[in-house]
N, C-alpha and C positions, 0 to 999 in steps of 0.2 A: 608619632612613632613610639612604641614602648622602649623603655631603657634596656639596654643589653649589658651583660656583665663585662665583656671585653671592651677596652677603649679603642681597639683597632678593628678595621673592617674585615681582616682575614687572620687565620691562625698563624700563617708564616710570619707576619709582622709581630704578632704576639710573641712567638718563639725568639725572634731576633732581638726584641726588646728585653726579654728575660736574659738572653745571652749577654747583651751589653751590660746589664746590671751586674751580672756575675763577674764580668771582667773588670768592672770599675770598683767593685766592693773592696778588694784587698787594699788598694791605695786609700780609699775612703776610711777604712778601719784603722790603718796604720797612722794616718795623719790625725785621726780622732784620738788615738792612744797617745800620740806625741803631745797634743794639746792638753790632754788630761794629766800628763806628767808635769806640765809647765804651770797650769792654772789651778791653784788650790782653792778649796772651799774654806769658809771661815773655821770650820771644825778641824780640817786638816792643817790649817795654818797654826792653830793653837795646840793641837794634841799630837800631831804626827811629824815632828821635826826630822827625826831619823829616817822615817819612811820617805819623806819628801826629798831628802838628800840622796837616798838610794835611787829614787825615780829620776832625779835630775842627772845623776852621775852615770847610771846604767840605762835607764829607760829611754832618755832622749836620744842618745846616739844609736841605740838598737832600733827604735821605731823609725828614726830618720833614715837609717841604712835600708830597712825593709821597704820603706816608702819609695826610695830611689830605685830599688831593684824591681818593684812592682809597676813602675811607671810605664814601661812599654805595653804591658797588658792594658793599663788604664787608658792610654792614648788610643789604642785600637778599639777599646770599648766605647770611648767617647765619640769616635768616628761613626759608630753605629747608633749610639744613644741620642746624640744631638739631632740628627735629621729625622729620626723616628718621632720626635716630639712635634714635628711640624705636621704630621698626619694623624696624630693621636688626639682622641677626644679629651678635653681638659679635665676629666675626672674618671675615676673607676667606680664601678657599681658592684656591690655584693648583695645578692638576694638569697637568704637562707631558704632551704626547702620548706615550702608552705603547701599544704594540701589544697588542691584546686576545688575540692568538693565542699569546702567550708561555705556556709550560707552567707549571703551579703549582709553586712551589718546594718540593721535598721535603727535609726536614731529618732527618738521622740522627745518632746519637751526640751529640757535643759541638758546640754552636753558640756562636759568639763575636759579641759586639756591641760597637761603639765609640761612645761618646757624647762630644760636645764641648759645652762651655758657655763663653760669653764675654759680658762686658758691653762694648759697643762705643762707648758715649757718642755715639751718632749723633743728637744733639739738633740743632735749628736752630743755625746757626753762632754766632749771638750768644749763645745760652745755653751752648753747648759751651765757650765761652771762659771761663766761670766755673770750669771744670775744667781750664783751661790747655790746651785743645785748640781748634783752629781748622780752617777749610776742610773742613767736613763732607763736601761733595760730592767733593773730591779724596781725602779719607781713605777714603770708602766705595768709591771706584773701586779703590783699592789693596787694601783689605781684601778685597773681593770676589774679586780675582785670587789673593790669598794663600790664601784659604779653599779654593779648588779647584785650586791649582797642583800640578803633579806634582813629586816630590822631585828630579828631575834638572835642574830649572830653576835659574837663578842668582838668589839673593836680592840685591836692591839696596835698601838702606834707610839713608839717611844717606850716609856716605862709604865704607862697606865694601862690597865685592863678595864674597859668601860662596858659593863653589861647593859644591853639595850632592853628596856621593858616596854611599857605601853607608849602609844603615840604622845600622850600627855607628858610623859617623862622626858621624851627626847625633843619635843617641839615647844619649849616654853616660849611665851611671847614677851617681847619688850613692851613695856607699858607705853602707850602712845595716846595722844589726845584723840577724841572722837573725830573721825574723818571718814568721808566717803569718796570712793574712787570710781570713775567711769559711770557716774549717775546712779550710784546705788551700791557701792562696794561695802565690804565689811569693816567694822572697827578692828583695831589691832592688826593692821595689814602686814606689818613687818615681823619676821621671826628669825631667830638664829637657831639653826638646826644642827645636831650632831651627825645626821644621816642624810643621804639623798632621798628625795621623795619616792615613795613606792609607786609603781605603775606609771612612771613618767612616760609620756608619749614620744618626746623628742629629746635627744641629747645633742647639743651643738658644741663642738670643741674647737679650740684654736691652738696653734703651735704644736700640731702633731706632724712634725717635719720628718722625724726618723721613720724609715720604712719598716724596720723590725718592730718598732713601737706600735705603728699602725696595725701591723699584722696581729699582734697580741691583743689589741683592743677589739679587733674584728672577731677573733676567735672566741673571746669571752662574751662579747655583747650579742653575737649573732643569734643565739637561741632566744633571747628576749626581744631583740630589735632586728627583725628579719630583713630590713631594708637599710643599707648603709652606703653612703657616698664617701669616698676617701681618695687620697692622692689627688686632691683638687688643685688645679692650676698647672699650666704648662711650664716645663723647665727648658733648659737649653737656650739657643739664640732666639730672642724675642725683640723685634723692632731693632733699636740701635744698641741693645745691651744683651747680657747673658744672665739667665736666671739659674742659680745654683740650687735653689730650693723651690718647691711648690708653695702653695698658699698656707699650708698647715691646717686648713679647714677640714673638718670631719663631722659628718651628720649621720646619726643613727635614729631610725624611725620605727615605731610599731605599726605604722599605717603605710599602705602601698604608695609608692612614688609614681606620679603620673608623668611628670616631665621635670627636667632640670637644665639650667643654663649657667655657665660661668663667664663672668666679665672681669677682665684684668685691668687694674688701675694703670694708666699710662704715665703717671707722674711720680713714681717712687724715686727716692734720692738717698744717697749714702748707703749704709748697710741695708736699709729696707729695699733698695733696688735689687738686691741679690735674691729676693724671694718674689714670686709672682702673686703678690697680694691682690685681692679683688673682692667681688661679690658673688656668692652662690645663691641663686634663686631656685626654689623648689616648689612644685605644686604637688599636694598630697590628696589622696582620696580617702575620705573619712567614713563614708557610708551613704545610705539613702534614707529619705523620709518614707513614711508609710505610703505616700503617693508615688514612690519610686523616683523622686527628684534626687539628683546627685548632690552630695555635700562635700565640699573640698576646702582646703586651707592653703595658705601661702606662707612659706618660711624663707627668710632671707638672712644669710649668715655672712659676716665679714670680719676683717681685722684691719683697722685703719693704720695709717702711717704712724710710726712710733716716736721719732725724735721730738722732744717737747717743744722745741723752738719753731717747728714747721707747721704752724697753725693754718696757714693758707693752703698748704698741700692737703691737710685733712678736710678743710672746707670744700675744696674742689672735689675731693673724693665723695663727700657727703652729697654734693650736687649731682654727681654721677650716679649715686645710689638711687636718688629720686627718679632720674631719667631711666635707668635700667630696670627698676622695679615696674615702672609704668609700661615700658616696652615689653617686658616678659609677660606681665599679666594681660596686656592687650592681645598678645599673640597666643595666649593659652586659655582664655576665657571661653567657655561654651554656653550657648543659650540654655536658660533654665536651671543653671547651677546655682546652688546656695553656697555662699562663702562664709565659713564659720569664723575664720581669723586670718589676719595678715600680720605677721610678727617679724621684727628685725632684731637680731641678737648678735653679740660678739664683743670683742675687745676694741673699743673705740679710741683708746689711748688719750682721752681727755676726761676731765671730771666737771661737775656742775658747780663747784665751789671755788676753784682757782681763778683768780683775776687774770692770770696769763692765758686762760682758755675761754675768754669772753667771746671771741669770734665764733668758736664752735657752739657755745651755749646758745647763741642767738640765731643759729642757722635755721633755714626753712624746714629742715628735716623734722624739727620738733613741732611744726605746725601740722605735719601729716601724721607723725607717729607720736604716741603719748608715752611718757616715761613715768611709771607708777611711783618712782622714788623722788620725783622732782616736783617742787612747789612752783618754781618759776626759774627763769634764767638766773644763775648765780646763787640759788638757794634750794637745798634739798628739804624734803619733808622730815619732820622729827621722827626718828627711828631708823632712817636710812643709814647705811654703814659703808665706809670705804672698802674697796675690794682689792687694793694693791698693798701688799705687805712690804715692810722695809726689808730688803734682801739681806742686809748684813745681820739681821736679828732673827732669821728664819728658824734657827735652832735653839733660840733662847727658851728656857723652861716654861716661860709664860705663854708660849704659842706653839710648842712642838708636839702637842697631842690635841685631838679634837676637843676634849673636855676643857683643857686649859685655854685653848684658843677661843672657845665659846665664852668662857668667863671673862677673858680679856676684852672681847668685842662688846660685851654687854656693859662694861665699865667705861664711862666716859673718860676718866683720868688714865686708865690703863691703855685704852684704845689709842690715845694720842702718842704713846711711846712706840707702838709696834705697827701701826698702819701708816703708810706713806702720807706725808703732809701735803696740803694744797700748795700751789705755786703762785706767788712766792709764799714761803712758809709763814703761817700765822696761827694764832690760838683758836680761831674759829668761833669765838664767843661761847655762849651757853651750850649749844649743841655742836659738837665737832664731828664732822662726817669723815674727813680724810679723803684720799683720792679714790673715788668710785668710778672706775674706768670700764667695768664690765656691765653691759646693759642687756636687758630684754625689753624691747619696746613693742607696742601693739597699736593697731590702727583702728579708727572709728570712722566709718562713712555710711552713707545711705545704702550702699551696695553690699554691706556686710551685715551679718546677724548681730543684734545687740550683744555687747560684751561687757563683762564685769570682772574686775580683778578680785579674786577671793583671798589670795595670799602671795606675799613675796618673801622668799627665804634667802638667807645668807648661810652657806653651808660650810661647816668646819671640818668635815671628814677627811679632807686632804691635807691636814696640818703637817708640815714638814716635807710635803711632796710637791708643792707648787708655791710660787710667790703670789698667786692670785687666789681669791676666795670665790668658789663657784656660787652662782645665783640660780634661783628657780622662780618661775612665774606660774601661778595657778589661775587659769582663765576660764570663765563660764560663758557659754553662748546659748541664747534661747531661740528655739525655732518659733516661727509665727504660727498662729492657730491654723488648723487645717483649711478653714475657709479662706484664709488669706494667701495660701500657697498658689 
């Protein structure tokens, strides 16, 4: 069945769901403003003492009163909202208007695909402040423009104005020893980049929890990425608990989506149990060969359990990933199709250097999917960089602009100061990676076209806008010769 834009089977349910959201929104906004008055960022704590006092003295009682007054509407809205989630498809789909007269894309020889993954921390403003980030709506407006901006634009972030010139100027390589990846990859695999790669095929985002933020992303990305999955994961009563948030996953694609399925993790605990985290499996149509064989790809996006001490929960979720990926692909594979790639990306909330994460590092997931940044369990390749920044130092001048963050990441001594340390904290020896918890993994099997990693990027363009460093994977797949098809 082709994907439809509405997550409901009829327009009446769509209208009722929209009405329920309108009724709930005032209470949602007032409690968000209340939290914003109470929880300061590090900048506000040091520079805005008078303003903080005003917020506490006047803002807290005002928003608390407005929240109480809006509760009757909120309760009525929830009585509509919660049961509608039981009949709602667990994601929404946006398809930008695409001409049906466009010819089918014919792929010959080698085909290249670019994947981007980023955790944006687009929570409601009051909750984002617990990660030392604020002004969610302003941040997403800037992030949306940066995700789809062309490289000839001027970056403005903080005090620096960074003119973007040629690709060689903005994509300098970290010197690495000669190494090959996936049976023939290029030297100098790892790069630190000021910009997002141009002509990315897929953007996989995590922590896009806020509905208004999701809308702004879709409006901005829609013209370049005609196929978008958002609002992924059911909210409301689920099993024996209640989900206040969806999964936060968001997928934008330049290529048509054939099918998608969402699987929710059954073992969330603590604050993570409030969101319906899980695995989004997507099949995409990439084109055809000259012999009219269909070429497809599989993308799997997730955000694993967050609390650092819950390694067994993450391991159980990783086992579920293997099972669900197998189930999805078994149910969606058509005879004669060529599979160009099978990619797993997202925030896995563990790294490959922390001794506390040894259970996850040795999981069978890494026997199925390859991590281009990983040498072996417990050791990263030289040139790999941690992707989780120290939240308390997000606005320090060494990391608050793309250019400064790039310089800091390229310096082994500076990187140790601003990237989160492995657990338990250690100096990491000669090459210190830091906590690399954002992954793009790829799979190699006899059923897939041969794949080579051309480049893996750590992107600094969102400096000061997220506590994670976005990553990008450039993957090449080679079609077999015509006689072998």
